[in-house]
N, C-alpha and C positions, 0 to 999 in steps of 0.2 A: 488582557492577561490570559484569556482562554486559549488564544491561538498559540502562545508560547508554551503554555502548559501541555497542550496537545502535541506540539512539535517535540518537546522534551520527552514525552512518553513514547512517541514514535521512535525516536532515536535510541532511547533506553531499551526498547523492546528488540531492536535490530532486525525484526522480521514481521512483515505484514502478509497475511495469507489472502490471496485474491480468490473470492468466492464466486463461482459461476455454476448455476444449476438450471435444470429444466423447469423447476417450480419452486415456490416458497418452501414447500415441505422437504424436497430434496436438498435445497440449499441450507435449510435449518439443520438437517442431519449432518451435513458437511461441517457447519459451524460448530455444532456441539462436539463432534469428533475432534476438531482442531483445539477447542477449548480444553477438552479432556486431556489433550497432549501437552498443554501448557501454553498455548498461544494466547497472547495478550492484545493482539491487534488484528482486526479483520477489515477487509475491503469488500463491501457488498456491492457487486456490480449491477448497474441498471439495465443489463441484458436479462436479468432475472425478472419474470413476470411478477408484478406487484411487489417490487423490491422494497417499497416503503413499508409494507407490512412486516417484512423481515427485519428492517431497521428498528421499527417500534418494538417488536418482540425481543430482539437481542438486548436493547437498552433496558428493557423492563427486567429480563431474566438475569442479565450479566452486566450490572452497572459498572463493574471494575474493568471490563474489557473495553478497549478503545475500538469504536466502530465507526467506519467512514463509508462514503459512497464512491463507487468507481464507475468508469465508462460514462462520465457525466459530460454531455456534449454541448449543453447550453445553460444559460442562467436560469431558465424556468425550471429545468430539472434540478439544478443546484439548490434553488430555493425550496423545492418540494422535499429534497433530501434533508436539508437543514431543519426544516419544520418537523420532519420525522425523527430527528435526533442525531443525524450524521455529524460527527465531530471533525471530520476532514473531508475534502472533496478532491477526487483524482480524475484527471482527464487524459485521454490518449494524446491530446495536443493542447497547445496554449490558446486560451480564449480570453480576450480582454474583458468582456462582459461578465464572465464567470469570476475573473480575478477581482473586479470591482465589487461584485455582490459579496464575495467571501470577505473582502476587506471591510465592507459595511457591517457585516455581522460578526467579525472577529473570528472567522473560521480559516483554518489552515487549508491552502489551495496548493495542490501538487500536480502541475501540468506535465504532460509528456513532451520532452524536447530531445532533438537529435543533433543539433549543431550549436556552435558557440553563439551564433546570431540569435537563435531561438531562445537560448538560455538568457542572454542579455535582455531581450525583449521581456521575458518573464520577470526578471529581477527588477526592471523598471516599473513593474506593476505590483511590487510588494511581495513577490514570491520569494520564499526562503529555501524551499526544498523542491528540486525538480526531479521528475521521473525520467531516467534514461531508458527509452523504450523504442524499439525492442532491444534489450541488452545483448542478445545473442549476435547482433550485428557488430559488436565492439569487443575489444579486449579490456580486462580490468584496468590496464594501464591508461586507458582513455581518461579516467577520472583525474589522474595526475596531470595529464595534458590540459584538461579544463581548469584545474585548480592552479595552474601556473599563472595565467592572467586573471583568474577569478578565484582567489584563495578562499573567499568567504562563502562560496556557493556550496550547498549541501545537495548530494546526489543519491537517488534511490534507483538502482538498476532493477528492472522488472522485465520478465520475458527472456528465459534462457538461463536464469540462475538455478543451479541444481546442487545436490548434496556434495558433488565433487569440486565445484568451483566457488561455493558460497564464501569460504574463508579467503579465497583469492580476491574476491570483490571487496570484502571487509578490510583486508590488509592494504588494498589499493586506495582505501579512503572512503568507501561507501558509507553514508550515514545510517542507512537502513536498506534492506533488500525486500523486494516484493516477489512472492512465489505463489504460483497457482497450481497447475496440473501436477507438478512434481510432488506435491503433497496430497492433492485432492482427487487425483485420477482414479483411485480405487472405488470411488462412488459408482463407477460404471458396473462394477460387480457387486454393488451394495455391501462393500467390505469396509465398514466404518472403523473397525479395529486397525486396519492397515493405515487408514488416514491418521489415526491417533499416533501410531508408531512412526509414520513418516514425519509428523510434526515433532515428535520427541527426538528423532534422529537429527533433524535440522537444528533444533535448540541445543543439542549436545555439541554439534560442530561449532555453533556460535559461542557457546560457553568456553570451548577449547580455545577459540580465538581470543576471547576476553582475557583469559588467564595464561595465554601462550607467551 
């Protein structure tokens, strides 16, 4: 049940922010700025040093925010992330061992896929939601192409989703979108207020789509 609850929350949020920082401290600032802007789902990438520490802190301080682990390349990292409280696991590519581990613990696994073959492989291992990555290599219409033969597959475009095309992706059938630098880039100038504003602007666009 946990996996389906997480999947429903991801889809309901429509937006997951990809968190990449130089340290736990910087990454936590980004997370707090996103949450202040109304973000309900965060992907803590394992390129962050001591990412497990950030997972633990976020789950303690913000139990209502959905927090997952990203850039998970192997099952060992996936298990470490799950123990630290990750509610979903995202990989840049599909890995059978990670899929099996996530199935074992009832955790949503979202692997990166680029082709129909890769998507079908993932589905055969119990994956419900796939990450279309990098999304800037495709047009939103690609989702309809995939959902022709595979109408049940849920797709999360990530990498290239911006404020100008987010509604295009959602209208094309994206279940949820992943956004990183388009929201978080102002951390380079230590401008957390702009991160919050960027998050709010994305959510405004998404709400417009919901009620459009």
